[in-house]
All heavy atoms as an XYZ file, in Angstrom:
761
protein
N     314.205    291.886    144.571
C     312.996    291.628    145.318
C     312.007    292.769    145.090
O     312.365    293.931    145.128
C     313.346    291.480    146.798
C     312.199    291.200    147.676
S     312.882    291.017    149.321
C     311.616    290.275    150.175
N     310.782    292.438    144.835
C     309.748    293.434    144.577
C     309.234    293.975    145.908
O     308.923    293.219    146.823
C     308.570    292.825    143.791
C     309.056    292.362    142.406
C     307.433    293.831    143.637
C     308.014    291.628    141.620
N     309.153    295.292    145.980
C     308.601    295.941    147.169
C     307.086    295.952    147.030
O     306.533    296.616    146.163
C     309.142    297.364    147.289
S     308.436    298.263    148.688
N     306.427    295.170    147.843
C     304.973    295.060    147.744
C     304.315    295.957    148.800
O     303.907    295.507    149.860
C     304.553    293.603    147.884
C     305.053    292.763    146.731
C     304.552    291.329    146.767
O     303.834    290.956    147.711
O     304.904    290.591    145.839
N     304.210    297.237    148.455
C     303.630    298.220    149.351
C     302.109    298.099    149.385
O     301.505    297.340    148.628
C     304.014    299.626    148.885
O     303.404    299.880    147.634
N     301.503    298.876    150.272
C     300.038    298.910    150.334
C     299.456    299.402    149.014
O     298.421    298.894    148.562
C     299.579    299.819    151.484
C     299.861    299.230    152.857
O     300.067    297.989    152.944
O     299.895    299.993    153.834
N     300.130    300.360    148.389
C     299.658    300.875    147.092
C     299.698    299.764    146.043
O     298.764    299.613    145.246
C     300.502    302.071    146.655
N     300.772    298.990    146.041
C     300.881    297.868    145.110
C     299.709    296.916    145.281
O     299.079    296.521    144.317
C     302.208    297.133    145.339
C     302.293    295.802    144.614
C     302.732    295.745    143.300
C     301.915    294.618    145.241
C     302.804    294.536    142.626
C     301.980    293.400    144.578
C     302.418    293.355    143.274
O     302.481    292.160    142.615
N     299.423    296.533    146.508
C     298.332    295.585    146.762
C     296.975    296.166    146.381
O     296.118    295.457    145.842
C     298.349    295.137    148.235
C     299.484    294.221    148.541
N     299.565    292.935    148.060
C     300.609    294.407    149.276
C     300.675    292.359    148.479
N     301.338    293.243    149.222
N     296.782    297.457    146.615
C     295.520    298.095    146.256
C     295.345    298.119    144.740
O     294.267    297.804    144.212
C     295.463    299.518    146.817
N     296.412    298.478    144.038
C     296.345    298.517    142.571
C     296.152    297.111    142.019
O     295.321    296.875    141.137
C     297.609    299.179    141.987
C     297.639    300.661    142.356
C     297.676    298.985    140.468
C     298.954    301.353    142.068
N     296.906    296.135    142.542
C     296.793    294.758    142.069
C     295.391    294.222    142.310
O     294.814    293.558    141.437
C     297.819    293.858    142.753
C     297.785    292.429    142.236
C     298.911    291.611    142.806
C     298.979    290.189    142.298
N     297.855    289.570    141.706
N     294.801    294.499    143.448
C     293.448    294.026    143.740
C     292.448    294.623    142.745
O     291.563    293.918    142.247
C     293.050    294.383    145.178
C     291.677    293.895    145.567
C     291.345    294.248    147.002
C     289.943    293.769    147.331
N     289.534    294.127    148.683
N     292.609    295.898    142.443
C     291.721    296.550    141.479
C     291.880    295.943    140.088
O     290.890    295.616    139.418
C     291.991    298.071    141.436
O     291.764    298.616    142.736
C     291.097    298.759    140.421
N     293.119    295.778    139.659
C     293.372    295.211    138.330
C     292.888    293.772    138.256
O     292.267    293.364    137.264
C     294.868    295.324    137.965
C     295.221    296.798    137.737
C     295.195    294.483    136.728
C     296.692    297.060    137.550
N     293.153    292.997    139.287
C     292.700    291.599    139.295
C     291.177    291.494    139.217
O     290.649    290.491    138.737
C     293.209    290.870    140.539
C     294.702    290.587    140.488
O     295.305    290.707    139.404
O     295.270    290.248    141.552
N     290.477    292.521    139.644
C     289.023    292.508    139.614
C     288.417    292.953    138.283
O     287.209    292.852    138.075
N     289.245    293.444    137.372
C     288.741    293.902    136.078
C     288.401    292.712    135.193
O     289.153    291.755    135.103
C     289.784    294.777    135.372
C     290.120    296.103    136.030
C     291.258    296.783    135.264
C     288.915    297.016    136.092
N     287.290    292.779    134.523
C     286.856    291.731    133.599
C     287.073    292.247    132.179
O     286.143    292.706    131.529
C     285.387    291.382    133.831
C     285.016    290.988    135.239
C     285.406    289.604    135.583
N     284.648    288.684    134.746
C     284.964    287.433    134.580
N     285.995    286.935    135.196
N     284.258    286.662    133.802
N     288.312    292.213    131.740
C     288.670    292.778    130.453
C     289.698    291.886    129.775
O     290.675    291.477    130.384
C     289.277    294.179    130.648
C     289.815    294.891    129.431
C     288.683    295.323    128.523
C     290.636    296.082    129.853
N     289.451    291.594    128.522
C     290.415    290.858    127.713
C     290.618    291.656    126.438
O     289.666    291.947    125.719
C     289.917    289.441    127.370
C     289.708    288.642    128.642
C     290.886    288.755    126.422
C     289.029    287.311    128.422
N     291.847    292.034    126.178
C     292.164    292.786    124.972
C     293.324    292.087    124.277
O     294.465    292.200    124.684
C     292.541    294.223    125.308
C     292.884    295.037    124.062
O     292.704    294.535    122.935
O     293.330    296.185    124.224
N     293.022    291.356    123.223
C     294.069    290.671    122.475
C     294.643    291.554    121.382
O     295.530    291.143    120.652
C     293.532    289.365    121.853
O     292.460    289.697    120.975
C     293.074    288.406    122.922
N     294.127    292.750    121.267
C     294.578    293.736    120.287
C     294.568    293.157    118.875
O     295.544    293.241    118.139
C     295.967    294.268    120.640
C     296.312    295.517    119.866
N     295.931    296.767    120.278
C     296.969    295.694    118.701
C     296.339    297.652    119.402
N     296.981    297.035    118.427
N     293.485    292.567    118.517
C     293.328    292.011    117.173
C     292.783    293.078    116.236
O     292.022    293.943    116.631
C     292.353    290.824    117.192
C     292.798    289.677    118.053
C     294.048    288.992    117.546
O     294.339    289.072    116.346
O     294.739    288.376    118.353
N     293.186    292.987    115.007
C     292.677    293.865    113.959
C     291.881    293.027    112.972
O     292.130    293.052    111.770
C     293.828    294.571    113.235
C     294.554    295.553    114.083
N     294.327    296.899    114.006
C     295.483    295.377    115.040
C     295.097    297.529    114.865
N     295.820    296.625    115.509
N     290.950    292.282    113.485
C     290.164    291.395    112.644
C     288.876    292.082    112.222
O     288.282    292.845    112.981
C     289.838    290.097    113.386
C     291.041    289.273    113.833
C     290.582    288.078    114.648
C     291.852    288.822    112.632
N     288.459    291.782    111.023
C     287.189    292.296    110.527
C     286.080    291.574    111.279
O     286.129    290.348    111.411
C     287.059    292.024    109.016
C     288.199    292.702    108.249
C     285.709    292.483    108.485
C     288.310    292.235    106.805
N     285.083    292.295    111.783
C     283.970    291.603    112.443
C     283.376    290.541    111.524
O     283.246    290.750    110.306
C     282.963    292.721    112.726
C     283.802    293.963    112.792
C     284.910    293.746    111.795
N     283.050    289.387    112.082
C     282.580    288.244    111.297
C     281.427    288.618    110.375
O     281.411    288.222    109.214
C     282.169    287.111    112.243
C     281.727    285.858    111.548
C     282.850    285.068    110.891
O     284.024    285.467    111.003
O     282.544    284.063    110.235
N     280.456    289.383    110.865
C     279.306    289.727    110.026
C     279.733    290.542    108.810
O     279.181    290.393    107.727
C     278.232    290.454    110.833
C     278.612    291.826    111.330
C     277.457    292.481    112.099
C     277.825    293.833    112.608
N     278.153    294.819    111.608
N     280.740    291.383    108.965
C     281.249    292.173    107.834
C     282.094    291.306    106.900
O     282.030    291.449    105.682
C     282.083    293.344    108.330
C     281.271    294.317    109.165
O     280.032    294.379    108.972
O     281.863    295.013    110.005
N     282.903    290.429    107.478
C     283.783    289.585    106.674
C     282.997    288.664    105.755
O     283.293    288.556    104.574
C     284.713    288.752    107.566
C     285.779    287.994    106.773
C     286.588    287.080    107.651
N     285.790    286.064    108.304
C     285.307    284.962    107.709
N     285.530    284.745    106.441
N     284.599    284.092    108.394
N     281.965    288.030    106.277
C     281.204    287.091    105.445
C     280.265    287.804    104.477
O     279.857    287.228    103.482
C     280.448    286.041    106.286
C     279.424    286.707    107.202
C     281.411    285.192    107.083
C     278.559    285.721    107.962
N     279.967    289.071    104.762
C     279.093    289.832    103.866
C     279.870    290.464    102.716
O     279.307    290.776    101.677
C     278.357    290.924    104.642
N     281.183    290.624    102.900
C     281.982    291.315    101.892
C     282.726    290.373    100.979
O     282.664    289.153    101.118
N     283.410    290.966    100.046
C     284.201    290.221     99.079
C     285.659    290.311     99.514
O     286.420    291.140     99.030
C     284.002    290.819     97.681
C     284.605    289.969     96.583
O     284.945    288.799     96.853
O     284.743    290.481     95.465
N     286.037    289.483    100.486
C     287.402    289.502    101.012
C     288.013    288.108    100.898
O     287.300    287.116    100.760
C     287.448    289.969    102.487
C     286.967    291.391    102.633
C     286.641    289.044    103.380
N     289.326    288.068    100.934
C     290.042    286.803    100.900
C     291.290    286.948    101.755
O     291.497    287.984    102.395
C     290.376    286.393     99.469
C     291.212    287.428     98.736
O     291.867    288.258     99.394
O     291.206    287.420     97.506
N     292.131    285.934    101.756
C     293.318    285.942    102.609
C     294.217    287.152    102.332
O     294.698    287.793    103.265
C     294.098    284.651    102.438
N     294.442    287.475    101.072
C     295.310    288.615    100.763
C     294.718    289.914    101.275
O     295.422    290.751    101.819
C     295.568    288.719     99.260
C     296.657    287.832     98.739
C     297.043    286.685     99.402
C     297.286    288.135     97.553
C     298.041    285.864     98.905
C     298.285    287.323     97.039
C     298.660    286.185     97.716
N     293.426    290.104    101.072
C     292.827    291.372    101.493
C     292.800    291.492    103.011
O     292.803    292.597    103.541
C     291.443    291.570    100.889
O     290.593    290.498    101.164
N     292.815    290.375    103.714
C     292.879    290.420    105.180
C     294.326    290.569    105.649
O     294.645    291.435    106.457
C     292.225    289.169    105.793
C     290.722    289.174    105.524
C     292.509    289.095    107.289
C     290.019    287.884    105.893
N     295.216    289.734    105.141
C     296.593    289.697    105.639
C     297.441    290.895    105.238
O     298.349    291.283    105.966
C     297.287    288.421    105.155
C     296.708    287.115    105.674
C     297.384    285.934    104.993
C     296.861    287.028    107.183
N     297.165    291.479    104.090
C     298.042    292.535    103.582
C     297.390    293.909    103.552
O     297.854    294.802    102.851
C     298.572    292.151    102.192
C     299.347    290.869    102.211
C     298.860    289.750    101.560
C     300.526    290.760    102.911
C     299.553    288.556    101.584
C     301.235    289.577    102.959
C     300.745    288.462    102.286
N     296.323    294.098    104.309
C     295.670    295.408    104.308
C     296.093    296.273    105.485
O     295.771    297.442    105.521
C     294.148    295.234    104.314
O     293.737    294.603    105.511
N     296.833    295.715    106.426
C     297.193    296.505    107.610
C     298.702    296.700    107.680
O     299.314    297.075    106.716
C     296.619    295.830    108.842
C     295.107    295.736    108.753
S     294.350    295.745    110.329
C     292.669    295.415    109.855
N     299.305    296.403    108.828
C     300.713    296.722    109.054
C     301.668    296.064    108.060
O     302.680    296.644    107.691
C     301.125    296.338    110.472
C     300.402    297.106    111.541
C     299.698    296.444    112.537
C     300.418    298.497    111.556
C     299.033    297.152    113.519
C     299.763    299.211    112.537
C     299.071    298.529    113.526
O     298.423    299.226    114.496
N     301.387    294.853    107.640
C     302.272    294.172    106.704
C     302.416    294.969    105.415
O     303.479    294.972    104.791
C     301.763    292.749    106.404
O     301.579    292.074    107.641
C     302.743    291.975    105.561
N     301.363    295.673    105.028
C     301.445    296.466    103.801
C     302.504    297.560    103.921
O     303.149    297.906    102.926
C     300.087    297.071    103.451
O     299.703    298.041    104.401
N     302.721    298.088    105.117
C     303.767    299.101    105.312
C     305.142    298.510    105.060
O     306.014    299.160    104.470
C     303.694    299.673    106.727
O     302.466    300.324    106.931
N     305.345    297.259    105.513
C     306.618    296.593    105.244
C     306.814    296.400    103.746
O     307.916    296.570    103.226
C     306.671    295.223    105.937
C     306.755    295.337    107.449
O     307.128    296.414    107.956
O     306.454    294.337    108.123
N     305.749    296.038    103.049
C     305.843    295.836    101.599
C     306.214    297.131    100.891
O     307.091    297.146    100.022
C     304.529    295.272    101.061
C     304.175    293.865    101.535
C     302.733    293.536    101.179
C     305.125    292.833    100.958
N     305.573    298.229    101.268
C     305.876    299.525    100.657
C     307.306    299.944    101.007
O     308.045    300.435    100.152
C     304.841    300.595    101.075
C     305.270    301.993    100.643
C     303.465    300.259    100.489
N     307.727    299.697    102.252
C     309.104    300.029    102.652
C     310.136    299.238    101.858
O     311.254    299.696    101.649
C     309.310    299.763    104.142
O     308.534    300.640    104.908
N     309.742    298.038    101.411
C     310.669    297.217    100.636
C     310.703    297.613     99.159
O     311.444    297.019     98.383
C     310.299    295.737    100.761
O     309.158    295.426     99.991
N     309.889    298.597     98.770
C     309.927    299.102     97.403
C     308.654    298.926     96.599
O     308.582    299.359     95.449
N     307.637    298.295     97.182
C     306.386    298.102     96.451
C     305.715    299.447     96.191
O     305.619    300.289     97.092
C     305.433    297.196     97.243
C     304.105    296.963     96.549
S     302.974    295.937     97.515
C     303.511    294.313     96.970
N     305.258    299.643     94.965
C     304.533    300.861     94.618
C     303.181    300.868     95.337
O     302.545    299.828     95.461
C     304.287    300.932     93.112
C     305.535    301.023     92.281
C     305.172    301.010     90.812
C     306.414    300.966     89.963
N     306.086    300.879     88.531
N     302.724    302.036     95.790
C     301.405    302.104     96.433
C     300.283    301.538     95.562
O     299.357    300.913     96.067
C     301.217    303.598     96.700
C     302.618    304.118     96.872
C     303.432    303.318     95.869
N     300.382    301.702     94.250
C     299.342    301.156     93.369
C     299.347    299.622     93.412
O     298.288    298.994     93.340
C     299.525    301.646     91.935
O     300.779    301.226     91.420
N     300.522    299.034     93.528
C     300.601    297.573     93.649
C     300.056    297.114     94.996
O     299.431    296.065     95.088
C     302.039    297.087     93.469
C     302.493    297.119     92.051
N     303.803    296.978     91.700
C     301.809    297.276     90.887
C     303.922    297.038     90.376
N     302.715    297.237     89.870
N     300.307    297.906     96.052
C     299.765    297.561     97.363
C     298.241    297.511     97.305
O     297.615    296.621     97.855
C     300.225    298.543     98.437
C     299.965    297.982     99.840
C     299.674    299.044    100.863
N     298.525    299.878    100.611
C     297.250    299.530    100.840
N     296.941    298.340    101.283
N     296.280    300.367    100.617
N     297.666    298.440     96.588
C     296.204    298.446     96.431
C     295.745    297.231     95.627
O     294.705    296.648     95.916
C     295.737    299.746     95.766
C     295.855    300.952     96.672
C     295.401    302.220     95.966
C     295.638    303.423     96.852
N     295.329    304.674     96.180
N     296.516    296.853     94.633
C     296.138    295.714     93.791
C     296.149    294.400     94.548
O     295.280    293.550     94.334
C     297.081    295.604     92.589
O     296.928    296.717     91.751
N     297.114    294.206     95.438
C     297.213    292.901     96.108
C     296.079    292.647     97.097
O     295.839    291.508     97.475
C     298.582    292.676     96.780
C     298.801    293.646     97.926
C     299.706    292.688     95.765
C     299.966    293.294     98.814
N     295.377    293.697     97.493
C     294.237    293.509     98.404
C     292.895    293.616     97.686
O     291.850    293.586     98.321
C     294.286    294.484     99.611
C     295.521    294.240    100.444
C     294.204    295.936     99.169
N     292.942    293.706     96.377
C     291.720    293.836     95.577
C     291.200    292.446     95.199
O     291.774    291.776     94.341
C     292.026    294.646     94.318
C     290.810    294.878     93.443
O     289.756    294.234     93.676
O     290.918    295.697     92.514
N     290.114    291.984     95.833
C     289.626    290.631     95.566
C     289.034    290.437     94.170
O     288.746    289.311     93.782
C     288.585    290.398     96.652
C     288.159    291.744     97.095
C     289.331    292.659     96.862
N     288.910    291.514     93.397
C     288.424    291.346     92.018
C     289.551    290.917     91.077
O     289.298    290.528     89.951
C     287.769    292.640     91.487
O     288.758    293.674     91.385
C     286.632    293.085     92.401
N     290.799    290.999     91.553
C     291.954    290.547     90.783
C     292.272    289.124     91.250
O     292.225    288.826     92.438
C     293.163    291.482     91.006
C     292.813    292.912     90.561
C     294.396    290.968     90.280
C     293.854    293.952     90.929
N     292.589    288.245     90.318
C     292.838    286.846     90.684
C     293.998    286.731     91.677
O     294.925    287.546     91.668
C     293.145    286.008     89.439
O     294.447    286.280     88.973
N     293.943    285.708     92.514
C     295.031    285.469     93.464
C     296.356    285.240     92.742
O     297.409    285.688     93.212
C     294.715    284.260     94.350
C     293.774    284.518     95.524
C     293.409    283.210     96.219
C     294.373    285.496     96.520
N     296.307    284.566     91.612
C     297.529    284.311     90.852
C     298.183    285.616     90.401
O     299.399    285.792     90.519
C     297.242    283.424     89.628
C     296.847    282.009     89.971
C     295.360    281.866     90.373
O     294.565    282.836     90.205
O     295.006    280.798     90.868
N     297.367    286.543     89.889
C     297.909    287.835     89.456
C     298.426    288.639     90.642
O     299.471    289.293     90.560
C     296.854    288.641     88.698
C     296.563    288.076     87.318
O     297.395    287.294     86.801
O     295.498    288.405     86.755
N     297.706    288.581     91.739
C     298.163    289.310     92.926
C     299.442    288.698     93.482
O     300.316    289.416     93.953
C     297.063    289.370     93.985
C     295.926    290.291     93.535
C     294.896    290.478     94.606
N     294.018    289.317     94.658
C     293.268    289.002     95.693
N     293.293    289.729     96.786
N     292.487    287.953     95.660
N     299.566    287.362     93.427
C     300.786    286.730     93.908
C     301.984    287.158     93.052
O     303.066    287.400     93.582
C     300.661    285.211     93.932
C     301.971    284.580     94.316
C     302.781    283.829     93.533
C     302.638    284.703     95.577
N     303.916    283.468     94.235
C     303.855    283.994     95.485
C     302.331    285.366     96.771
C     304.755    283.903     96.548
C     303.235    285.277     97.823
C     304.428    284.556     97.711
N     301.795    287.286     91.755
C     302.891    287.728     90.879
C     303.390    289.117     91.289
O     304.585    289.400     91.217
C     302.458    287.718     89.419
C     302.510    286.343     88.785
C     302.338    286.414     87.270
N     300.943    286.472     86.854
C     300.125    285.429     86.811
N     300.545    284.247     87.190
N     298.882    285.565     86.417
N     302.463    289.971     91.711
C     302.847    291.312     92.176
C     303.542    291.208     93.536
O     304.561    291.839     93.779
C     301.610    292.231     92.279
C     300.995    292.468     90.904
C     301.975    293.557     92.949
C     299.614    293.114     90.951
N     302.991    290.409     94.408
C     303.467    290.324     95.794
C     304.787    289.573     95.954
O     305.627    289.950     96.778
C     302.395    289.634     96.648
C     302.751    289.313     98.100
C     302.996    290.588     98.886
C     301.656    288.479     98.737
N     305.000    288.519     95.188
C     306.107    287.580     95.415
C     307.479    288.237     95.603
O     308.180    287.898     96.566
C     306.157    286.543     94.294
N     307.904    289.161     94.757
C     309.247    289.726     94.957
C     309.378    290.500     96.270
O     310.439    290.505     96.895
C     309.443    290.665     93.765
C     308.292    290.469     92.854
C     307.253    289.670     93.558
N     308.305    291.136     96.687
C     308.334    291.918     97.919
C     308.174    291.018     99.140
O     308.700    291.300    100.207
C     307.248    293.001     97.883
C     307.403    293.877     96.674
C     306.603    293.697     95.552
C     308.392    294.855     96.625
C     306.773    294.481     94.424
C     308.566    295.647     95.495
C     307.757    295.453     94.405
O     307.927    296.223     93.291
N     307.434    289.931     98.966
C     307.272    288.971    100.059
C     308.634    288.408    100.454
O     308.930    288.230    101.630
C     306.314    287.864     99.659
C     306.126    286.851    100.743
C     306.510    285.550    100.719
C     305.510    287.060    102.017
N     306.179    284.935    101.904
C     305.561    285.851    102.725
C     304.932    288.173    102.635
C     305.061    285.699    104.006
C     304.431    288.028    103.912
C     304.492    286.811    104.585
N     309.486    288.148     99.475
C     310.827    287.643     99.763
C     311.613    288.623    100.629
O     312.422    288.212    101.448
C     311.589    287.347     98.467
C     311.128    286.085     97.780
C     311.238    284.858     98.676
O     312.292    284.655     99.312
O     310.256    284.101     98.756
N     311.354    289.906    100.465
C     312.063    290.932    101.241
C     311.447    291.159    102.614
O     312.094    291.728    103.486
C     312.061    292.252    100.471
C     312.794    292.203     99.151
C     312.621    293.524     98.414
C     313.267    293.477     97.044
N     313.057    294.735     96.315
N     310.186    290.774    102.793
C     309.477    291.137    104.032
C     308.989    289.948    104.852
O     308.489    290.140    105.954
C     308.255    292.021    103.711
O     307.344    291.287    102.887
C     308.666    293.307    103.021
N     309.135    288.744    104.351
C     308.522    287.589    105.026
C     309.088    287.320    106.417
O     308.465    286.611    107.204
C     308.605    286.344    104.159
C     310.008    285.811    103.931
C     309.966    284.610    102.998
C     311.348    284.092    102.709
N     311.287    283.000    101.722
N     310.227    287.911    106.747
C     310.808    287.703    108.061
C     310.623    288.894    109.001
O     311.209    288.919    110.090
C     312.300    287.354    107.940
C     312.529    286.070    107.195
N     312.110    284.851    107.664
C     313.107    285.836    105.998
C     312.422    283.909    106.804
N     313.032    284.490    105.763
N     309.813    289.870    108.599
C     309.547    290.998    109.497
C     308.563    290.547    110.574
O     307.882    289.526    110.433
C     308.942    292.196    108.734
O     307.670    291.820    108.197
C     309.870    292.682    107.631
N     308.493    291.299    111.636
C     307.604    290.938    112.745
C     306.153    290.789    112.325
O     305.477    289.840    112.702
N     305.670    291.713    111.507
C     304.270    291.656    111.081
C     304.012    290.471    110.167
O     303.011    289.787    110.282
C     303.854    292.962    110.402
C     303.867    294.150    111.311
C     304.597    295.282    110.993
C     303.162    294.143    112.510
C     304.621    296.376    111.842
C     303.174    295.231    113.357
C     303.909    296.337    113.019
O     303.920    297.406    113.849
N     304.927    290.229    109.237
C     304.717    289.126    108.303
C     304.795    287.773    109.004
O     304.038    286.865    108.686
C     305.743    289.179    107.167
O     305.522    290.333    106.389
N     305.709    287.640    109.937
C     305.802    286.374    110.668
C     304.541    286.125    111.490
O     304.093    285.006    111.595
C     307.032    286.361    111.566
C     308.296    286.041    110.823
C     309.432    285.854    111.781
C     310.585    285.207    111.060
N     311.593    284.730    111.991
N     304.009    287.197    112.070
C     302.789    287.030    112.888
C     301.642    286.618    111.998
O     300.806    285.828    112.352
C     302.467    288.332    113.635
């Protein structure tokens, strides 16, 4: 059973009154995304998932290549595919 003290109610009332939503997204702002040369790989593999790829043995130079939109998706997939098999079930990759 939760002890609902006066302090609890005071804190809960304050928190309930806050107008804040934080989904903790790491998304590129829309104006920047549409202005730049980005694609699914450069968005999906530029943050935490890239750490999983490097941990699975991917060379840092290959990590840079897979997020480079000037390289064809087919060529980037050839680099990524063996490491994707090792990381596709990690928390970041599943998300």
